[in-house]
Structure formats: structure tokens, C-alpha cells
C-alpha positions as a Markdown table, in Angstrom:
| # | Residue | x | y | z |
|---|---|---|---|---|
| 1 | Met | -0.1 | -0.4 | 0.2 |
| 2 | Glu | 1.4 | 3.5 | -0.4 |
| 3 | Asp | 1.7 | 6.2 | 2.0 |
| 4 | Val | -1.3 | 8.7 | 2.1 |
| 5 | Val | 0.8 | 10.8 | 4.4 |
| 6 | Lys | 4.5 | 10.8 | 5.1 |
| 7 | Ile | 6.2 | 13.4 | 8.3 |
| 8 | Asn | 9.5 | 13.4 | 8.1 |
| 9 | Gln | 11.6 | 15.3 | 10.9 |
| 10 | Leu | 8.7 | 17.8 | 11.3 |
| 11 | Thr | 9.1 | 20.5 | 13.9 |
| 12 | Lys | 7.3 | 23.1 | 14.8 |
| 13 | Val | 8.3 | 25.9 | 17.7 |
| 14 | Phe | 6.6 | 29.0 | 19.2 |
| 15 | Asn | 8.2 | 31.5 | 21.1 |
| 16 | Asp | 11.2 | 29.7 | 21.8 |
| 17 | Lys | 8.9 | 26.4 | 22.7 |
| 18 | Lys | 9.2 | 23.3 | 20.6 |
| 19 | Ala | 5.0 | 22.1 | 20.3 |
| 20 | Val | 7.0 | 19.1 | 17.9 |
| 21 | Asp | 10.2 | 18.0 | 18.4 |
| 22 | Asn | 11.6 | 15.6 | 15.2 |
| 23 | Val | 8.5 | 13.5 | 14.8 |
| 24 | Ser | 8.6 | 10.9 | 11.5 |
| 25 | Phe | 6.0 | 8.6 | 10.7 |
| 26 | Ser | 3.8 | 7.1 | 7.7 |
| 27 | Ile | 0.7 | 6.4 | 7.1 |
| 28 | Lys | -0.5 | 3.8 | 4.3 |
| 29 | Ser | -3.6 | 4.1 | 2.1 |
| 30 | Gly | -6.7 | 2.6 | 4.3 |
| 31 | Glu | -5.5 | 2.8 | 7.8 |
| 32 | Val | -7.1 | 3.9 | 10.3 |
| 33 | Val | -5.2 | 5.6 | 12.6 |
| 34 | Ala | -5.5 | 7.7 | 16.2 |
| 35 | Ile | -3.1 | 10.3 | 17.5 |
| 36 | Leu | -3.4 | 10.4 | 20.9 |
| 37 | Gly | -2.1 | 12.4 | 24.0 |
| 38 | Pro | -2.4 | 14.7 | 26.7 |
| 39 | Asn | -3.4 | 18.0 | 26.1 |
| 40 | Gly | 0.0 | 20.4 | 24.9 |
| 41 | Ala | 1.4 | 17.2 | 23.6 |
| 42 | Gly | 1.8 | 18.1 | 19.7 |
| 43 | Lys | -1.0 | 16.2 | 18.7 |
| 44 | Thr | -3.1 | 19.1 | 17.2 |
| 45 | Thr | -0.2 | 21.0 | 15.9 |
| 46 | Thr | 0.5 | 17.8 | 13.9 |
| 47 | Met | -2.2 | 17.5 | 12.3 |
| 48 | Leu | -2.7 | 21.1 | 11.4 |
| 49 | Met | 0.9 | 20.8 | 9.5 |
| 50 | Met | -0.6 | 17.6 | 7.8 |
| 51 | Leu | -3.1 | 19.7 | 6.4 |
| 52 | Gly | -1.2 | 22.3 | 5.6 |
| 53 | Leu | -2.7 | 24.6 | 7.9 |
| 54 | Leu | 0.3 | 25.5 | 9.4 |
| 55 | Asn | 4.0 | 25.7 | 8.1 |
| 56 | Pro | 6.6 | 23.6 | 10.5 |
| 57 | Thr | 9.7 | 25.5 | 11.5 |
| 58 | Asn | 11.5 | 22.2 | 10.0 |
| 59 | Gly | 10.9 | 19.1 | 8.3 |
| 60 | Glu | 8.1 | 18.2 | 5.9 |
| 61 | Ala | 4.9 | 17.3 | 5.6 |
| 62 | Lys | 3.4 | 15.1 | 2.8 |
| 63 | Val | 0.3 | 14.3 | 1.4 |
| 64 | Phe | -0.4 | 12.3 | -1.4 |
| 65 | Asn | 3.0 | 12.5 | -2.3 |
| 66 | Glu | 2.8 | 16.4 | -2.7 |
| 67 | Asp | 3.7 | 18.9 | 0.1 |
| 68 | Ala | 0.5 | 19.8 | 2.8 |
| 69 | Lys | -0.1 | 22.9 | 1.2 |
| 70 | Gln | -0.4 | 22.1 | -2.2 |
| 71 | Lys | -3.9 | 23.1 | -3.1 |
| 72 | Ser | -4.3 | 20.3 | -5.6 |
| 73 | Ile | -4.6 | 17.7 | -2.7 |
| 74 | Arg | -7.7 | 19.5 | -0.8 |
| 75 | Glu | -10.4 | 17.7 | -2.6 |
| 76 | Arg | -9.2 | 14.7 | -1.8 |
| 77 | Ile | -9.2 | 15.4 | 1.8 |
| 78 | Gly | -12.3 | 15.8 | 4.6 |
| 79 | Val | -11.8 | 17.5 | 7.8 |
| 80 | Met | -14.0 | 18.0 | 10.9 |
| 81 | Leu | -12.3 | 20.1 | 13.7 |
| 82 | Gln | -13.1 | 20.1 | 17.2 |
| 83 | Glu | -14.7 | 23.2 | 16.9 |
| 84 | Val | -17.5 | 23.1 | 13.9 |
| 85 | Ser | -18.2 | 26.4 | 12.7 |
| 86 | Leu | -21.1 | 26.9 | 10.3 |
| 87 | Met | -22.7 | 30.4 | 8.4 |
| 88 | Asp | -26.0 | 31.6 | 10.0 |
| 89 | Arg | -29.1 | 32.4 | 8.3 |
| 90 | Leu | -28.5 | 29.0 | 6.2 |
| 91 | Lys | -30.5 | 26.2 | 6.5 |
| 92 | Val | -28.4 | 22.9 | 6.9 |
| 93 | Lys | -29.5 | 21.5 | 3.3 |
| 94 | Glu | -28.3 | 24.7 | 1.7 |
| 95 | Ile | -25.1 | 24.6 | 3.6 |
| 96 | Ile | -24.2 | 21.0 | 2.6 |
| 97 | Gly | -25.2 | 21.7 | -1.0 |
| 98 | Leu | -22.8 | 24.7 | -1.2 |
| 99 | Phe | -20.3 | 22.6 | 0.0 |
| 100 | Arg | -21.1 | 19.7 | -2.5 |
| 101 | Ser | -20.4 | 22.4 | -5.0 |
| 102 | Tyr | -17.0 | 23.0 | -4.6 |
| 103 | Tyr | -16.3 | 19.6 | -5.4 |
| 104 | Pro | -15.9 | 17.4 | -8.9 |
| 105 | Asn | -17.9 | 14.4 | -7.7 |
| 106 | Pro | -19.4 | 15.0 | -4.7 |
| 107 | Leu | -21.2 | 12.4 | -2.7 |
| 108 | Ser | -25.1 | 12.8 | -3.4 |
| 109 | Met | -27.5 | 14.3 | -0.2 |
| 110 | Asp | -29.5 | 11.1 | 0.1 |
| 111 | Gln | -25.9 | 9.5 | 0.7 |
| 112 | Leu | -24.5 | 12.1 | 3.0 |
| 113 | Ile | -28.3 | 11.9 | 5.0 |
| 114 | Gly | -27.5 | 8.0 | 5.2 |
| 115 | Leu | -23.8 | 8.3 | 6.5 |
| 116 | Thr | -24.6 | 10.8 | 9.0 |
| 117 | Gly | -28.1 | 10.3 | 10.4 |
| 118 | Leu | -29.2 | 14.1 | 9.5 |
| 119 | Ser | -33.4 | 13.9 | 9.8 |
| 120 | Gln | -35.1 | 15.9 | 7.5 |
| 121 | Glu | -36.0 | 18.1 | 9.9 |
| 122 | Asp | -32.1 | 18.6 | 10.8 |
| 123 | Leu | -32.0 | 19.6 | 7.4 |
| 124 | Asn | -34.6 | 22.6 | 7.2 |
| 125 | Lys | -33.2 | 23.8 | 10.4 |
| 126 | Arg | -31.2 | 27.0 | 10.2 |
| 127 | Thr | -27.7 | 26.6 | 11.5 |
| 128 | Glu | -27.9 | 29.1 | 14.6 |
| 129 | Lys | -30.7 | 26.9 | 15.7 |
| 130 | Leu | -28.8 | 23.7 | 16.1 |
| 131 | Ser | -27.8 | 21.8 | 19.0 |
| 132 | Gly | -23.9 | 21.3 | 19.9 |
| 133 | Gly | -24.7 | 17.7 | 18.7 |
| 134 | Gln | -26.6 | 18.2 | 15.4 |
| 135 | Lys | -23.6 | 20.8 | 14.4 |
| 136 | Arg | -20.9 | 17.8 | 14.8 |
| 137 | Arg | -23.1 | 15.8 | 12.7 |
| 138 | Val | -23.4 | 18.6 | 10.1 |
| 139 | Gly | -19.8 | 18.9 | 10.5 |
| 140 | Phe | -19.1 | 15.4 | 9.5 |
| 141 | Ala | -21.5 | 15.9 | 6.2 |
| 142 | Leu | -19.5 | 18.2 | 5.3 |
| 143 | Ala | -16.3 | 16.3 | 5.8 |
| 144 | Leu | -17.9 | 13.6 | 3.9 |
| 145 | Ala | -19.3 | 16.1 | 0.8 |
| 146 | Gly | -16.6 | 15.9 | -1.4 |
| 147 | Asn | -16.2 | 11.9 | -1.0 |
| 148 | Pro | -12.6 | 11.7 | -0.1 |
| 149 | Asp | -9.8 | 9.7 | 0.0 |
| 150 | Leu | -8.3 | 11.0 | 3.4 |
| 151 | Leu | -10.3 | 12.3 | 6.4 |
| 152 | Phe | -9.3 | 14.3 | 9.5 |
| 153 | Phe | -11.4 | 14.3 | 12.3 |
| 154 | Asp | -10.0 | 16.1 | 15.6 |
| 155 | Glu | -12.1 | 14.9 | 18.7 |
| 156 | Pro | -14.9 | 14.1 | 16.6 |
| 157 | Thr | -17.6 | 13.1 | 19.3 |
| 158 | Val | -17.0 | 16.1 | 21.8 |
| 159 | Gly | -20.9 | 16.7 | 22.6 |
| 160 | Met | -22.3 | 13.7 | 20.7 |
| 161 | Asp | -24.6 | 11.6 | 23.2 |
| 162 | Ile | -24.2 | 7.8 | 23.6 |
| 163 | Thr | -26.3 | 6.9 | 20.7 |
| 164 | Ala | -24.4 | 9.3 | 18.2 |
| 165 | Arg | -21.5 | 8.3 | 19.1 |
| 166 | Lys | -22.1 | 4.8 | 18.0 |
| 167 | Val | -23.6 | 5.7 | 14.8 |
| 168 | Phe | -20.8 | 7.8 | 13.8 |
| 169 | Trp | -18.2 | 5.2 | 15.0 |
| 170 | Glu | -20.5 | 2.5 | 12.9 |
| 171 | Thr | -20.0 | 4.8 | 9.9 |
| 172 | Val | -16.4 | 5.6 | 10.2 |
| 173 | Arg | -15.8 | 1.8 | 10.2 |
| 174 | Lys | -17.6 | 2.1 | 6.8 |
| 175 | Leu | -15.8 | 4.2 | 5.8 |
| 176 | Ala | -12.4 | 2.4 | 6.2 |
| 177 | Asn | -13.9 | -0.5 | 4.6 |
| 178 | Gln | -14.4 | 1.4 | 1.7 |
| 179 | Gly | -10.5 | 1.9 | 1.4 |
| 180 | Lys | -10.9 | 5.4 | 3.0 |
| 181 | Thr | -7.6 | 6.4 | 5.0 |
| 182 | Ile | -8.9 | 8.0 | 8.3 |
| 183 | Ile | -6.8 | 10.3 | 11.2 |
| 184 | Phe | -8.2 | 11.0 | 14.2 |
| 185 | Ser | -7.7 | 12.2 | 17.5 |
| 186 | Thr | -9.8 | 11.7 | 20.8 |
| 187 | His | -9.7 | 11.6 | 24.5 |
| 188 | Tyr | -12.1 | 9.0 | 24.4 |
| 189 | Leu | -9.1 | 6.6 | 24.5 |
| 190 | Gln | -11.7 | 3.8 | 24.4 |
| 191 | Glu | -12.9 | 4.7 | 21.2 |
| 192 | Ala | -9.4 | 4.5 | 20.0 |
| 193 | Asp | -8.9 | 1.2 | 21.4 |
| 194 | Asp | -12.3 | -0.2 | 19.5 |
| 195 | Ile | -11.6 | 1.9 | 16.2 |
| 196 | Ala | -8.0 | 2.2 | 15.4 |
| 197 | Asp | -5.8 | -0.1 | 13.7 |
| 198 | Arg | -2.8 | 1.7 | 14.8 |
| 199 | Ile | -2.2 | 4.5 | 17.7 |
| 200 | Ile | 0.4 | 7.4 | 17.6 |
| 201 | Leu | 0.8 | 8.7 | 21.2 |
| 202 | Phe | 2.1 | 12.5 | 21.8 |
| 203 | Asn | 3.7 | 13.4 | 24.6 |
| 204 | Lys | 6.0 | 16.8 | 25.2 |
| 205 | Gly | 6.1 | 16.8 | 21.2 |
| 206 | Ser | 7.4 | 14.0 | 20.5 |
| 207 | Val | 6.1 | 10.6 | 19.5 |
| 208 | Val | 6.1 | 8.2 | 22.5 |
| 209 | Ala | 4.8 | 5.1 | 21.1 |
| 210 | Asp | 3.3 | 3.8 | 17.7 |
| 211 | Gly | 1.7 | 0.6 | 16.9 |
| 212 | Lys | -1.1 | -1.6 | 17.1 |
| 213 | Pro | -3.2 | -1.0 | 20.4 |
| 214 | Glu | -3.1 | -4.8 | 21.3 |
| 215 | Asp | 0.7 | -4.6 | 21.1 |
| 216 | Ile | 0.9 | -1.3 | 23.0 |
| 217 | Lys | -0.8 | -2.8 | 25.4 |
| 218 | Gly | 0.6 | -6.0 | 25.7 |
| 219 | Lys | 3.8 | -4.6 | 25.8 |
| 220 | Leu | 3.5 | -1.5 | 28.4 |
| 221 | Thr | 0.7 | -2.2 | 30.5 |
| 222 | Lys | 0.2 | -4.6 | 33.7 |
| 223 | Gln | -1.1 | -8.2 | 32.6 |
| 224 | Ser | -2.8 | -10.6 | 34.5 |
| 225 | Val | -2.5 | -14.6 | 34.5 |
| 226 | Ser | -5.5 | -15.8 | 36.5 |
| 227 | Phe | -6.7 | -19.5 | 37.3 |
| 228 | Ile | -8.9 | -21.5 | 39.3 |
| 229 | Ala | -7.0 | -23.4 | 41.9 |
| 230 | Leu | -8.0 | -26.9 | 42.5 |
| 231 | His | -6.1 | -27.0 | 46.3 |
| 232 | Asp | -4.3 | -24.0 | 48.2 |
| 233 | Ile | -1.6 | -22.5 | 46.3 |
| 234 | Pro | 1.0 | -20.5 | 48.7 |
| 235 | Arg | 1.0 | -16.5 | 47.4 |
| 236 | Glu | 4.9 | -16.9 | 47.6 |
| 237 | Met | 4.8 | -19.3 | 44.5 |
| 238 | Phe | 4.7 | -16.1 | 42.6 |
| 239 | Ile | 5.3 | -13.1 | 44.3 |
| 240 | Gln | 9.2 | -13.9 | 44.4 |
| 241 | Leu | 9.2 | -14.0 | 40.8 |
| 242 | Ser | 11.1 | -10.7 | 39.6 |
| 243 | His | 8.4 | -9.9 | 37.2 |
| 244 | Val | 5.4 | -10.3 | 39.4 |
| 245 | Ser | 4.1 | -7.0 | 41.4 |
| 246 | Asp | 1.1 | -8.6 | 42.9 |
| 247 | Val | -1.1 | -11.9 | 43.5 |
| 248 | Phe | -4.5 | -11.8 | 45.1 |
| 249 | Lys | -7.8 | -14.2 | 45.0 |
| 250 | Lys | -11.0 | -12.7 | 43.6 |
| 251 | Asp | -14.1 | -14.5 | 42.9 |
| 252 | Gly | -12.8 | -17.7 | 43.3 |
| 253 | Arg | -10.0 | -17.2 | 40.9 |
| 254 | Ile | -6.0 | -16.2 | 41.8 |
| 255 | Phe | -4.1 | -13.6 | 40.0 |
| 256 | Val | -1.0 | -12.8 | 39.1 |
| 257 | Met | -0.3 | -9.5 | 38.0 |
| 258 | Thr | 3.0 | -9.2 | 35.9 |
| 259 | Asp | 4.3 | -7.5 | 32.8 |
| 260 | Asp | 6.0 | -10.7 | 31.8 |
| 261 | Thr | 2.9 | -13.4 | 31.1 |
| 262 | Asp | 5.2 | -16.0 | 29.5 |
| 263 | Ser | 7.3 | -16.4 | 33.0 |
| 264 | Val | 4.2 | -16.8 | 34.8 |
| 265 | Leu | 3.1 | -19.3 | 32.6 |
| 266 | Ala | 6.4 | -21.3 | 32.6 |
| 267 | Arg | 6.5 | -21.2 | 36.4 |
| 268 | Leu | 2.8 | -22.6 | 36.6 |
| 269 | Phe | 3.8 | -25.2 | 34.4 |
| 270 | Glu | 7.3 | -26.4 | 36.2 |
| 271 | Leu | 5.6 | -26.6 | 39.0 |
| 272 | Lys | 2.7 | -28.9 | 37.7 |
| 273 | Leu | -0.2 | -27.3 | 39.7 |
| 274 | Asn | -3.6 | -28.6 | 39.8 |
| 275 | Val | -5.3 | -25.5 | 38.2 |
| 276 | Lys | -7.8 | -25.1 | 35.3 |
| 277 | Asp | -9.3 | -22.2 | 33.2 |
| 278 | Ile | -6.2 | -20.4 | 32.8 |
| 279 | Arg | -6.7 | -16.8 | 31.4 |
| 280 | Ile | -4.4 | -14.3 | 29.8 |
| 281 | Glu | -5.5 | -10.8 | 30.1 |
| 282 | Lys | -4.0 | -7.7 | 28.8 |
| 283 | Gly | -4.3 | -3.9 | 30.3 |
| 284 | Arg | -6.3 | -1.7 | 29.0 |
| 285 | Leu | -5.1 | 1.3 | 26.8 |
| 286 | Glu | -5.7 | 4.0 | 30.0 |
| 287 | Glu | -2.9 | 2.5 | 31.6 |
| 288 | Ala | -0.5 | 2.2 | 28.8 |
| 289 | Phe | -1.4 | 5.9 | 28.0 |
| 290 | Glu | -0.9 | 7.0 | 32.1 |
| 291 | Gln | 2.4 | 4.9 | 31.9 |
| 292 | Leu | 4.1 | 6.2 | 28.4 |
| 293 | Thr | 3.2 | 9.7 | 29.7 |
| 294 | Glu | 4.3 | 9.7 | 33.1 |
| 295 | Lys | 7.8 | 7.9 | 32.0 |
| 296 | Thr | 8.0 | 11.1 | 29.6 |
| 297 | Arg | 7.6 | 13.2 | 32.1 |
| 298 | Glu | 10.1 | 11.4 | 34.7 |
| 299 | Ala | 12.8 | 11.2 | 32.1 |
| 300 | Met | 12.5 | 14.9 | 31.6 |
């Protein structure tokens, strides 16, 4: 697959402070990528440079093998920023029609309604009368209007209720299945875990992790090996292992907390203990997020 986005040694300095520090990565066609990080980590600044809306201090951002600032690539990109600004005194259907007119091969109004969940009532409302969640859906429709190959979503589900969020991500998955490349940021880490093929985690202007959600969780968070013991097993059998942080009982199971499940399993089989229903559980993405950003703070 070709690289749709290619970032090379990208740096952005504001008032002698590096907001983005020598970042490099590429994103291939059809990938769904979550860009995560705490506030001020550099993720939004990086997205703006990928969109050609902000000039880098050093390095380069290429989209479809062109400089991100080139106007020729704009019709292939759809964007939904965190703040959705709409022109007043226009009906929703009028503003969507206006946006559709900007593109050579736009999606039809019916297609946009089907993808975004806008109702006929919504379409006839004036933009200043919309609720926050309705504005988000209109922003989604405008991002999709040109039938883009590449989509950027910045905190797309802020202000949406649970049902609207579910519909939004179901639509994103449909778009991904059509081969579209999707890049999004979110503070809802479960969304990233559920939707993204890949996570790029920023902290203090640098990329501190880049990989599949399962790989990031597996390598960097506490995991557990749990089982049902058919006889008493002393805690000391496992707590003495160097990679074990805790051993406890819960709901009839013994849990061994570790960052090396293989060593725990090896010990379990070496002792030939009478156990059943062995389970390996990886940690949560939230834990990986906390560990990685904490490690970066400690290293500075």
C-alpha cells in the first residue's frame, strides 16, 4: 500500500518552545489511525501541519506525495475540526449543497443523510438553531461532502450523546471498509482502542509509542495470568518472581499481576499445579497511556 501521509523530521516552534519535536512517521492507504496524547502534547499542531494549515519550523509533511500546502490535494481531503463553525442564516441543506458544489465528484445528499444520520427536520433547520450534537453531525456531513480519500477528525464525538457516538463510529468503520484513510484524535481512549488499527501516542511534542492497540497494551501495561486452583497455592510461589508485582484472590480465581506473562505460565507448568481455566488478560489502553506519559515526564 502507498503512503498517503508522510511526515519527516517535523518540528514546530512557538516562542522558543518546541510544540512538535523532530517527529517522523507515515500512514498508509486504508489505515485508521488514532493520534493520542495529553493536552499540549503536540497532536493537534501535527494534524494542522499535515493539513497544510500551519507551516513547520523544520521538516516536511507530504500528503498524496505532495507538499501538504498544495491546493491540488484539497479536494481529496475531508476535515472535521473540534470546533464546528457554520454560516448563520443558512439552512443545513443549503450549506451542505454549497459544500457539495466545491467538489467535482461529491456524494449525493441522500448518501450524506444515510452516512451521518441527519433527519429531514435537521436539514430544514437554520444553522444558528442547531444543538451542539447536531452541529457535529453537520460538520461530519461537510467533511464527507466531496467523497474524500483521506479524512481528518479532531475530537469528533465531543458533544455527542452515546447513541450519536455509536452511529458515528459505525459510519467511520464503513468508510474504512471502503478503503478510505482515516486519522483522528480523541480523549475517549476506549474509542481509539475499539476503532483504530494503529495508535500514535504523543507526549511533550514527541512520539512515545506507535503501533497496534493490542501491541501497545501488551508491551506496556500490567497484565494478569489468572486461574482456578483446585488446591491451596501459597502466594509466595509467584510473588517471588522478578516480573510479578502482586498476587491476589478474587471471585474464586487467583490473579498474578505481571509484565511478563510467559514467565508466570512457565512457572505454573513447571510446578505442575492442579489448576484449570487459565486466562491471560492484557491491560487497558488507559493504563498504557498513563505509563507512557508518566515515563516521559520522569525522563525529562
